[in-house]
C-alpha positions in Angstrom: 58.0 66.8 -10.9 61.4 68.6 -10.9 63.9 67.7 -8.2 63.8 69.7 -5.1 65.4 69.7 -1.6 64.4 67.2 0.9 61.9 68.4 3.5 63.2 69.2 7.0 62.3 65.7 8.2 65.0 65.2 10.8 64.3 68.6 12.5 60.6 68.0 12.7 60.7 64.3 13.7 58.8 63.3 16.8 60.7 62.1 19.9 58.5 59.0 20.0 59.9 55.7 18.5 59.2 55.4 14.8 56.5 52.9 13.9 57.8 49.6 12.6 59.1 49.4 9.1 60.9 46.4 7.5 64.5 47.0 6.6 65.0 47.6 2.9 67.1 45.3 0.8 70.8 46.0 0.9 72.7 46.0 -2.4 72.0 44.3 -5.7 70.6 40.8 -6.2 70.2 38.5 -9.2 66.8 38.2 -10.8 66.1 34.8 -9.1 67.4 36.2 -5.8 65.0 39.0 -6.1 62.1 36.6 -6.9 62.9 34.6 -3.8 62.9 37.8 -1.7 59.8 39.1 -3.5 57.8 35.9 -2.8 58.8 36.0 0.9 58.0 39.7 1.4 57.5 42.3 -1.3 58.4 45.2 1.0 61.8 44.2 2.2 62.7 42.9 -1.3 62.9 46.5 -2.5 66.0 48.7 -2.2 66.0 51.7 0.2 66.6 54.3 -2.5 63.0 53.9 -3.7 62.0 56.2 -0.8 64.0 59.0 -2.5 63.8 58.2 -6.2 61.2 59.7 -8.6 61.4 56.7 -10.8 63.2 53.4 -11.0 63.5 50.9 -13.8 64.1 47.1 -13.6 65.2 45.2 -16.6 65.1 41.4 -16.9 65.2 38.9 -19.7 61.4 38.4 -19.1 60.0 41.9 -18.5 60.7 45.6 -17.8 59.2 47.3 -14.8 59.0 51.0 -13.9 58.2 52.1 -10.4 56.9 55.6 -10.4 57.0 58.0 -7.4 56.9 61.2 -9.3 53.4 62.6 -8.6 53.0 63.8 -12.1 53.6 60.2 -13.4 51.4 58.7 -10.6 48.5 61.0 -11.7 49.1 60.3 -15.3 48.8 56.5 -14.8 45.9 56.5 -12.3 43.9 59.4 -13.6 44.5 58.9 -17.3 42.4 56.9 -19.7 42.1 53.3 -18.3 42.7 51.9 -21.8 46.3 53.3 -21.6 47.2 51.6 -18.4 45.0 48.4 -17.9 45.4 46.2 -14.8 48.4 43.9 -15.1 47.6 40.4 -16.4 50.2 39.1 -13.9 48.3 40.5 -11.0 45.0 39.1 -12.4 46.6 35.7 -12.5 47.5 35.8 -8.9 44.0 36.8 -7.7 42.0 34.8 -10.1 41.2 31.8 -7.9 39.0 34.0 -5.7 38.1 37.0 -7.8 37.7 35.4 -11.3 36.4 38.4 -13.4 35.5 40.9 -10.6 35.7 44.6 -11.1 39.0 44.8 -9.2 40.9 42.8 -11.9 38.8 43.2 -15.0 39.6 45.5 -17.9 38.1 47.1 -21.0 34.3 46.9 -21.8 33.7 44.3 -19.0 35.1 46.7 -16.4 33.1 49.6 -17.7 29.9 47.5 -17.6 30.6 46.5 -14.0 31.4 50.0 -12.8 28.2 51.4 -14.3 26.2 49.0 -12.1 28.3 49.1 -8.9 29.1 52.8 -8.6 25.5 54.0 -7.9 25.4 51.7 -4.8 28.3 53.6 -3.3 27.4 57.2 -4.1 27.7 59.7 -1.3 24.0 59.8 -0.5 24.1 56.1 0.2 26.5 56.4 3.1 23.8 57.3 5.6 22.0 54.1 4.7 24.9 51.9 5.8 25.8 53.8 9.0 23.5 51.7 11.1 25.4 48.5 10.0 28.7 50.1 11.1 27.2 51.2 14.4 25.6 47.9 15.2 28.8 46.0 14.3 30.8 48.4 16.5 28.5 47.9 19.4 28.7 44.1 19.0 32.5 44.3 18.9 32.6 46.3 22.1 30.3 43.7 23.9 32.4 40.8 22.5 35.7 42.4 23.7 34.5 43.4 27.1 35.2 40.0 28.8 38.7 40.0 27.3 39.6 43.5 28.5 41.5 42.4 31.6 45.0 43.2 30.5 45.7 39.9 28.7 47.5 40.1 25.3 45.0 39.9 22.5 45.8 39.3 18.8 44.2 42.4 17.5 44.1 41.6 13.8 41.8 38.7 14.5 39.5 41.1 16.4 39.5 43.7 13.6 38.9 41.0 11.0 35.8 40.0 13.0 34.3 43.4 13.2 35.1 44.3 9.6 33.5 41.1 8.3 30.5 41.9 10.6 30.2 45.3 8.9 30.3 43.8 5.4 27.7 41.2 6.1 25.3 43.7 7.7 25.8 46.2 4.9 25.7 43.7 2.0 23.3 41.0 3.2 21.6 42.4 6.3 23.1 39.5 8.3 25.2 39.9 11.5 28.5 37.9 11.9 26.7 35.5 14.2 24.9 33.9 11.2 26.3 30.5 10.1 27.3 31.6 6.6 29.1 34.7 8.0 31.1 32.7 10.5 32.1 30.2 7.8 33.2 33.1 5.5 35.3 34.7 8.2 37.2 31.4 8.8 37.6 30.8 5.1 39.0 34.3 4.5 41.5 33.9 7.3 42.7 30.7 5.7 42.9 32.3 2.3 44.8 35.3 3.6 47.3 33.0 5.4 47.8 30.8 2.3 48.0 33.4 -0.4 51.4 34.7 -1.3 51.8 38.2 -2.7 53.0 36.7 -6.0 54.2 33.4 -7.5 56.3 32.8 -10.6 53.2 32.6 -12.8 52.1 36.0 -11.6 55.5 37.6 -12.4 57.0 35.9 -15.4 55.2 36.3 -18.8 54.8 32.6 -19.6 52.6 31.8 -22.6 48.9 31.5 -21.9 48.9 27.7 -22.4 51.3 27.2 -19.5 49.2 26.2 -16.4 49.1 28.9 -13.6 49.9 27.1 -10.4 48.3 28.0 -7.1 48.8 26.1 -3.9 46.2 23.6 -2.8 45.4 25.7 0.2 44.8 28.8 -1.9 42.5 26.9 -4.3 40.6 25.2 -1.5 40.0 28.4 0.6 38.9 30.3 -2.5 36.5 27.5 -3.5 35.0 27.6 0.1 34.5 31.3 0.0 32.9 31.2 -3.5 30.6 28.4 -2.5 29.4 30.5 0.5 28.9 33.5 -1.8 26.9 31.4 -4.3 24.5 30.4 -1.4 24.1 34.1 -0.4 23.5 35.4 -3.9 21.1 32.6 -4.8 19.1 33.2 -1.7 19.0 36.9 -2.4 18.0 36.4 -6.0 15.0 34.3 -4.8 14.1 37.1 -2.3 14.2 39.7 -5.0 12.0 37.6 -7.2 9.5 37.2 -4.3 9.6 40.9 -3.4 10.9 40.2 0.1 14.5 41.3 -0.2 15.8 43.9 2.2 17.1 47.2 0.8 20.8 46.7 1.3 23.9 46.9 -0.9 23.4 43.4 -2.4 19.8 44.1 -3.4 20.7 47.5 -4.9 23.6 46.0 -6.9 21.7 43.0 -8.1 18.7 45.1 -9.2 20.6 48.0 -10.8 20.6 47.8 -14.6 23.5 48.9 -16.7 22.2 52.3 -18.1 23.8 51.6 -21.5 22.7 48.0 -22.0 19.8 47.4 -19.5 21.5 44.3 -18.3 21.8 43.4 -14.6 24.3 41.1 -12.9 23.3 37.4 -13.1 24.2 35.2 -10.1 27.6 34.1 -11.5 28.6 37.8 -12.1 27.4 38.8 -8.7 29.5 36.1 -7.0 32.6 37.7 -8.5 31.6 41.2 -7.3 30.7 40.0 -3.8 34.1 38.3 -3.6 35.9 41.6 -4.1 33.5 43.4 -1.8 34.4 40.9 0.9 38.1 41.2 0.1 38.3 44.9 -0.2 35.8 45.8 2.4 36.9 43.2 5.0 40.6 42.7 4.5 41.6 46.3 3.9 39.4 47.7 6.7 40.6 45.0 9.1 44.3 45.7 8.3 44.0 49.5 8.6 42.0 49.4 11.9 44.5 47.0 13.4 47.4 49.3 12.5 45.5 52.4 13.8 45.0 50.7 17.2 48.6 49.7 17.4 49.7 53.3 16.6 47.4 54.6 19.3 48.7 52.1 21.8 52.3 53.2 21.2 51.3 56.9 21.2 49.2 57.3 24.3 48.9 61.0 23.9 47.0 60.6 20.7 45.0 57.8 22.1 43.8 60.1 24.9 42.8 62.7 22.3 40.7 60.2 20.4 39.1 59.0 23.6 38.2 62.5 24.7 36.7 63.3 21.3 34.8 60.0 21.3 33.4 60.8 24.7 32.2 64.2 23.5 30.8 63.1 20.2 29.6 59.5 21.0 29.1 59.7 24.7 25.3 60.0 24.6 25.2 56.5 22.9 22.8 57.6 20.2 23.2 56.1 16.7 25.4 58.5 14.7 24.5 60.4 11.6 26.7 62.0 8.9 27.0 65.1 11.0 28.3 63.0 13.9 30.9 61.5 11.7 32.2 64.9 10.6 32.9 65.7 14.2 35.3 62.8 14.6 38.1 64.9 13.3 40.9 63.5 15.5 39.9 59.9 14.9 39.8 60.6 11.1 43.2 62.2 11.2 44.6 59.2 13.1 43.0 56.7 10.6 44.2 58.7 7.7 47.8 58.6 9.1 47.5 54.9 9.7 46.6 54.5 6.0 49.6 56.6 5.0 52.0 54.5 7.0 50.4 51.2 6.3 48.4 51.4 3.1 46.4 48.1 2.9 47.3 47.6 -0.8 51.0 48.5 -0.9 51.4 48.3 -4.6 49.3 48.7 -7.8 50.5 47.2 -11.0 49.4 48.3 -14.5 50.7 47.6 -18.0 51.6 50.1 -20.7 49.2 49.6 -23.5 51.4 51.3 -26.0 55.0 52.7 -26.2 55.4 55.9 -24.2 58.0 58.1 -22.4 58.4 58.6 -18.6 60.9 61.3 -17.5 62.6 61.2 -20.9 62.9 57.4 -20.7 61.3 55.0 -23.2 58.6 52.7 -21.8 57.9 49.8 -24.2 54.4 48.4 -24.7 53.7 45.7 -22.1 56.0 47.1 -19.5 54.9 46.8 -15.9 54.0 50.2 -14.3 54.2 50.0 -10.5 52.6 52.6 -8.4 53.6 52.0 -4.8 51.7 53.7 -2.0 54.2 52.0 0.4 57.0 54.2 -1.1 54.9 57.2 -2.1 53.4 57.6 1.3 56.8 57.6 2.9 58.7 59.5 0.2 61.5 61.6 1.7 61.2 64.3 -1.0 57.5 64.8 -0.4 56.8 64.3 3.3 58.2 65.8 6.5 59.0 63.1 9.1 57.9 60.5 6.5 58.3 57.5 8.8 56.8 59.2 11.9 53.3 58.9 13.2 51.9 62.5 13.2 48.2 62.9 12.7 48.6 66.6 13.1 50.5 66.8 9.8 47.1 67.0 7.9 46.7 70.6 9.2 50.1 71.7 8.0 51.1 73.0 4.5 53.3 70.0 3.9 50.5 67.5 4.9 47.9 69.2 2.7 50.4 69.1 -0.2 51.2 65.5 0.4 47.4 64.7 0.6 47.0 66.3 -2.8 50.1 64.9 -4.5 51.0 61.6 -2.9 48.2 60.0 -0.9 46.5 57.1 -2.7 45.4 54.4 -0.2 42.3 53.7 -2.3 44.0 54.5 -5.7 42.5 57.4 -7.6 41.0 58.3 -11.0 38.6 56.1 -12.9 39.6 53.0 -10.9 39.4 54.5 -7.5 37.9 52.1 -5.0 34.1 52.6 -5.1 34.0 51.9 -1.3 36.6 54.6 -0.4 33.9 56.8 1.3 32.5 53.7 3.0 36.0 52.9 4.4 36.7 56.5 5.6 33.4 56.5 7.5 33.8 52.9 8.9 37.4 53.3 10.1 37.2 56.4 12.2 33.8 55.4 13.6 35.0 52.0 14.8 38.2 53.4 16.1 36.3 56.0 18.2 33.9 53.4 19.5 36.6 51.0 20.6 38.9 53.7 22.2 35.9 55.3 23.9 35.4 52.1 25.9 38.8 50.5 26.1 42.4 51.6 26.7 44.9 49.8 24.3 48.5 49.2 25.5 51.4 47.6 23.7 52.9 44.3 24.8 56.5 44.9 25.9 59.0 43.7 23.4 56.3 42.6 20.9 56.8 44.8 17.9 54.8 43.8 14.7 56.7 43.7 11.4 54.7 44.8 8.4 54.4 42.2 5.6 52.5 42.3 2.4 50.1 39.4 2.0 46.7 39.9 0.4 46.9 43.2 2.3 49.5 44.9 4.4 49.3 42.9 7.6 51.8 42.0 10.3 54.0 39.0 9.7 53.2 37.5 13.1 50.1 39.4 14.2 49.6 42.5 16.4 49.2 41.9 20.1 47.8 44.6 22.4 46.4 44.7 26.0 43.0 46.0 26.6 41.6 47.5 29.8 38.2 49.1 30.4 37.7 52.9 30.4 33.9 52.8 30.8 31.2 50.3 31.6 30.5 48.3 28.5 27.2 49.3 26.8 24.9 46.5 25.7 25.2 45.3 22.1 
């Protein structure tokens, strides 16, 4: 992309306070100073000029890294042949205790085999089959929150984690969150999210393969608990499939779908790896995005009232929605899309250059880290008008449509796009509408959440909101 003038951000900025954003790093730091900042919080460790730069290079004695904001480079990396830009081994190291060889971190022939089995389960026609799980989980969440909607301050991330895990268990294993395994998994995921840093030294520095990769005891223990629970679930489901009694849900479809090229299906060990990423991607990312969306509506009551009015018109009859119903939730979808722009659940993707190449007339050596940062791209001052402001109406403007085409990648894009992207874009607006239809969400005075990158983009100390009833609570 050639350089161009900045959009008229200041002139179009909303009068409402800007949503919270951590301060960028001021000035230069040493490598080890940067690693200390990076380990504490990847977002505030970055310099502010990355919100204006098309590309930035970092050179160290250990590695070279290129952060790309130029949409042409972003598309080249994400849409190009996966063999040219495989997933970074350093990221794989950091996530291996939980994900092992899951589709999220695998490369090469193994990744291709996994996607050939997984992708059919998430094809567009399958969405209508998981809508009941989303609806039932949403109704259960409304009933669960009703006794708490008396104006007290609630930690809303815990609530969105609960409903997101409920959706995943219902969609994958036809079990509600009230089941014993689901409750144990929810607790284990909370522990893992709290214990897992964004990166450690082993995930950043290219030590030889024989050097042990150290993870904290808490990370290893919580990952082991999660995987033990998943082994129980997949073993039970394999027995049900063999007996012909398995329900027709996502787990059954994935476990019985053969690779069209080899005829192989996932064995139990392979399925454990895939369920781990379904839980992580489908639970963690949805929970984070829904929590930020509710916070943004609480701090922008005019938009909250628009979502409530739309929900009343579309969902007011109380009938289980279909795909046509989802399409009518336009305001809720615009709000959720804007929440994903401001707070992308995965703030950075890291690839490796498989061979020497050139970016913007600069030499990129083989093995260099290629960083694609939705956190910076979604707020880039040369792409978006009012980049730090909350404005769901932007999606109907020329600038918003251009940004959506050029610089909006909350689920990545190209061959490695998240297979559950359509699932998430149905789940998020539906749950948002169901909650705002019944409850009014208000901020807690003086309690402003600070974004922090953990496993996903969460708040450093939680998001607290007050709930009050709008309507009588429907039965679950």
